[in-house]
N, C-alpha and C positions, 0 to 999 in steps of 0.2 A: 515705486508701485504704490498706488493708493490703498488704503486700508480696506476699502470695500472690495476691491478685486482680490486682495490677499485673503480676506475672510471667505469669499466665495470659493477660491481655489482650495483653501484648507478644508472647507466643508465638503467640497467635491471629493477630495482625497480621503477624508475620514469616512464619508458615506460609502465609498468603494470598498472599504474594509468590512463594512457591515452587510454586504450583499449575501443573500442566502447561499448556503453551501452548494446547492444544486445548480447554481448559475455558472459554475466553472468546474472543470474536471479536477478532482482532488483525490487524495488518499483518504480512505475511510477506515475508521477504527472499528474493530469487531470484538464482541464478547463471544464466549463459547457457544451460546445459543445461536447467535447470528452466523458464526462459522459453520455450525451444523446445517443451517438452513441455506446459506448462500454459497458455500464452497463444497463441503463434504461431510456427510454423516458417517463418521468413521466407526460408529457402532454397528454398521451393516457389514455383512460378509465381504462384499465386493466393493472395489473403488468405483463409485458413481459420482462424477462431478455434478454439482447442483447448479452451476452458473451457466450463463448464456454466452459469455466470452471468456477467453483465458484470463487467469489471475496470477498475481504475485502476492504472497502473504509475507509480510515483514514481521518476524518475531523480534521484539526490541524491548529495551528498558529506557526510562527517561534519564537514568544516571549513566548510561553507557555512551562514552565519547564516540566510538565508531558508529554507533546507531545514530547519534546526532549529526554526524557528517554525512551519513547515507540519506537522511530524511529529505533534505532539499533536492537531492538527485531524484528520489522517487516521486516527489511532487512535480518536478520538471517532466519526468517520463509519463506521469499520469496525464499531463496536458498534451504532450507530444503524441501519445497513443490514444487519445480520447476517442471512445467509440470502438476501439479495437481490443482493449484489455482493461481490466480493473485492478487497482492496487489497494490492498488492505493492510492494516497494521494491527498486530496483537501485542499488547503490553503484557510481557511475561509476569510482571509483578502483580498486575490486576487480574490476570487470567491464568493463575498458576496451574489449575487442573488441565486446561487446554495445552499449555506448554509442556506439562508432564506427560500428557497423552502422546505428544509428538516427540518426546525425549529430547527436548531442547536443552542442551547443556552449554551452549556457547551462543552469544549474541553479538551482532545480528545474525540471524538465520533466515534465509529466504526460501520460501516454498514456491516453486514455479509449477503452475497447473495448466496444462494445455486442454483444449476442448476434448481431445481424444488421446488416449494413451496414459501412461503412468506419469505422475508428477516427479519432480526432482527437488532435492533439498541441497542448498549450498550454504555453508557457514562462512561468516566473515563479510566485511564490507568489500564492495567492488567499485571500480571506477565506472562512470557512466558508459563509456565505450564498451566495456565488457558486458554490462547489463543489456545494452542495446543489441549486442550480438546474440545473447541468450534469447531475448524477446523475438528478434527477427528469425533466428535459426531454429528455435525450439517451440516457442509459444505460437508464433504466427505462420509457421511453415505450411 
């Protein structure tokens, strides 16, 4: 392979890593303020979902091994279900007040929020197959 072609290929691959985040479905990190705006303002009396499509909220920590194993699965699901659901992440160390408000005592904890009805919280990592079942049977039914 000549160096010119190799350089062009390397530049193409590197440029692909720098595409804007909105070019591809992905998991979005939330602060407490963003959570209140995009998911649920839990200071209100009644549960009123703020979003336009179902969501999964992953409460995680960067040091948590099960959380790190779950992260690529959630990224795959964000792409597979693009336009049908949104996946958010909340770093419990950076957003301690939000984690405390939801009484997150074990991570990962996943909050599944359908368009209508009450949300569900599940603690612990899950295989992709089980997550897809919850998405298909609970969030998108």
